[in-house]
N, C-alpha and C positions, 0 to 999 in steps of 0.2 A: 482517404485516411487522414487523421488529424493527430498532431503530436502536441502534448501539453506537459508541462513540468510544474511540480508543486512540492512543498516541503511537508514532511511527516514527522511527528514527535513521538517519543516513547520507544524507539528502537534502541536496544542496549547491547545486543550481541549478534554474532554472525547468523544466528538462526532467525532473527526478527525479519530481515529483508526476504529471506526465503519464504517464511510464513505469509508475509504480505504479498509477495510476488505470486504465490500460488492462488491466493484469494482473488487477486486482480485478474489473473489469467483465466479464471473460471467464468468471468463475465463475458457474455456473448458480445462479440465485436472487438474485443481487445486482441491486438496483434502482437505487441511486444511491450515488455516492462523492464526498465533498468532502474536499479535502486542503489544509492550510495549510503551505506551505513554511516560513514564519517560526516557527511553533510546533511543527511536526512532528505536529500533530493530524490524525487521519483520522476522519471520520465516515462510516459506511457503513449503508445501509438494505438489508436483505436478508430473504429468506424462510427462517426457521430450519428449515423442513421440507426445504429443498433444499441448504442450505449451513450448516456449523457455524462457530462462531468459530475452532475449531482449523484448519479448512481455509483460512479467511481468513488466519490467522497464517502458515500454511505458504506461501501465495501471496506474502505480504510477504517472507518469508525467501528463497524461490526467486528472487524478483526482485532480491535482493541487499541488502535493507534489514533493519534490526533492529527488534525490538519486544519488549516485556514481558521485559526483562532479557537478550534475545538480541542480541548485537552485530551490527552491519551488516557485510556482507562487501564486496561491490564493486558496489553498485547505482549508484553515480555513476561514470561514465566521463569523466575530465577532458578527453578529446580533444574539441574543439569539434564535430567531425563525428559523434561517437558519442553525446554526451550529449543526451538529449531525443529 
C-alpha cells in the first residue's frame, strides 16, 4: 500500500468531501480516503499495482474538483438538495 497527499480545490460545503470520498473509494485499489474541507488536503491509501496517481487525479477532476494546477469545474452544487 502507498499513501499520498495532495490538495483539491472547489470544495465549499460539508457535502463536497463526501462526494469526492465516494468517487475515490470506487476506484479499484483504494483502501482509505481522508479529506479536510478546511485545508483541501486529501490523503489516500491505495495499492499502486491497481490504481495510479494519474487515475486518482482523473477521478478528482471527473467529480468536478481541481487539483495540481487544474481548476475546479463544478464539483459544488449550491442547491441545498443537490450538494452532499
